[in-house]
C-alpha angles and dihedrals in degrees: 000000000000117000090240119032092196093060098040117118095240092050093050091048091048094051092049091048090052091052091050097043124109114258101180101097093237095133116065111227119177123162124202111221130168093330093314131105116225113195112201095168092117094054124090110283139188140126089248091054091052090053093045092049092051090049092050091050090051093048091052093049097247098160093054093043092051091048089050092052092057096037097053098252117160094266088155089072100170090059094033099233142100126267094218105164089131088068090061094061099039114114085220107028119210112282095247092064103017097105096052096039093050091044093054091047088054094048091052092049092047092051093050094044091051090050090050093048092049094044088237125167120014088190135040121198111196117200114193139109137217112353091003090058114029098059097052091038091053093047094050094048094044097048105031090102086074090064133279120235091195138017104258119194131182129213116180111148119091085220098104091216085079099059093031090063091054104044097069089059093057133077104234092207092054100040129105112203114209120195113197116191124141093207096029085224099085109131100221103052093041091051091048091047089058089053092048093049091051089050091052092048093049089051090058099256102157098205108025094177090064086068094052127092126185132208111194148129089227100074094165094058092047092052091048088053089058103261110151117233093242088058095044119099114184129198130181139265089241089068110087115219095242089050095046102099087092091062130062086298082091090071094107089049090053091047093047103037104016135257092275090063090054091049090052091050089054092046092052092050091048090052089056090046090057091049093049092047099046112022117103112258094250090055098036108112100200091046094049092046088052093051090047088052091054091048090053097044104037105027110024092039101235111156099193145036122218117209111199118182110194090208122081091215090066096060092120092053088084099059090037090056091040090059093042094052103033096043092044099043133035092082126152108207140051127225093279092049097254118136114266092228096211137067110276108203146358132247105261120214141141150128139225121281137277091021089060091060089064093045115045110351092105087067093043093053104041112014113114090238106034123162140254114253137216107207114197122193139168113227095208121038127214095232135070099239097106096171093054090053090050089053090050093050092044091054092050094049093044095051091047092049092048092051091050101040100033123187118273123214095256092057092046090049092055089053094051094043089059090061103029124059094196108083093200093052090044090056091052092049091046091061088064091056099052115118115195095213123188092104110153121231143167124217115208114193122197115195087227135327107274132133094266093053092045092052090050092049094052093048089049090060093042092055092044090056092046090052091050089052090054092047092051092042094237135127109252093187103068130066110199092159089061092047093052093056092045093055093050090050091054090052093049092048088061091047092050087052089059087064092246096311091105095065105125139190095261092078128081117251095263094050091050090050095051094044087059094043097045098041094080111106110270131193135169092219 
């Protein structure tokens, strides 16, 4: 790999090709991927850009990196281990891990089927955070229209107001508490587990731990905490937290939606895996989305990416993707420790349509910066109100077309002249109606929202992010920025416990002040 990505020949050719590419949406470009349709028509396009993108991928060693991802190579090089989440959703997992992966799938199914047969657990309380929370939470919200077998709730925040608002709605004698923590040391789920156990005890549950299940890579710690083996679901250190939905982290999904739903999630993700692994680069949806992302971030100067699902059931797609992208990207060094030299990720944000149109679309349409957009729609709804769905689809297509085409001054002037007799005043008003246009977007179309399509959609984003990591020469599977903040928090917790006396010289003046101010005993009673 070149010492400096930003001065490498392939990078320079790519950036020039982006600048020269057409951005008018005149050439239809729709890719078929894992049962989804990915429309890249509104992204920069040219034959030269296709060649430059392929050359950049080759320069950055994409083929070998992709093969390593699927073969269990140590693609997470800073932690010296694989990132083998693709093995978890393969119908026939790689031989090296097949026995354990298949065995854990079977244990999860057996547990759920026994619970179903026994009529156990009307409620499930899932305690996780980050990757242990967003995936299951997204799946439950997105697919609950297909019928929930149990009431599944999620508490993630260490702020006890979160879990305290949930517990009164549950029957403590009919609730399974699931703690999901890869390390079994994560502050938030452990703190919430303590609250849940106290709630069970106060409700008269004689053996609260018999109503607790754990999903973790640290089996020893879970056993020491009192989790029975039959309620213990391990996964492996080569499964990153934000890629862990495909592991036993899907237990609340199986309990809520059924094991078949989990299997369809895995099948959808595997379908996208096959596409990513075998499709030619020019027709490879994750690869082309990754290249479009680099064009937007590093050449066109967009600092953010808006993800806008035009389906209310996909509300949690935004924070799920936010975590996937912003915890995986935004790194500063390449494999040999040299600075990357370019920006390595956008701010990811968004909201469901059409609510988003009444919230921030003014900025998207007319701000001098703006943002590229991923629009996500479901072609077929799961309700009978056909006209409402047409209105929803029309709004999505119209907003996308407006961002791409814009409104030039001459068109705006004709509008204002029709309502204003004074030409000078009409010209002034027309300036307020000009839309710059040229805003890039991607339209992702699901046939309908079922488990297979959802699994394919999530894997599409996973592979896009992986490809961007390869292109930037960074490791998308670690999160040292997160770890740094966690360690400081642990230190400050101890200092707050000293009632302010632990404030030390390492902190800035404001942190020292607030350690002293906030260390006084506090209670809401």
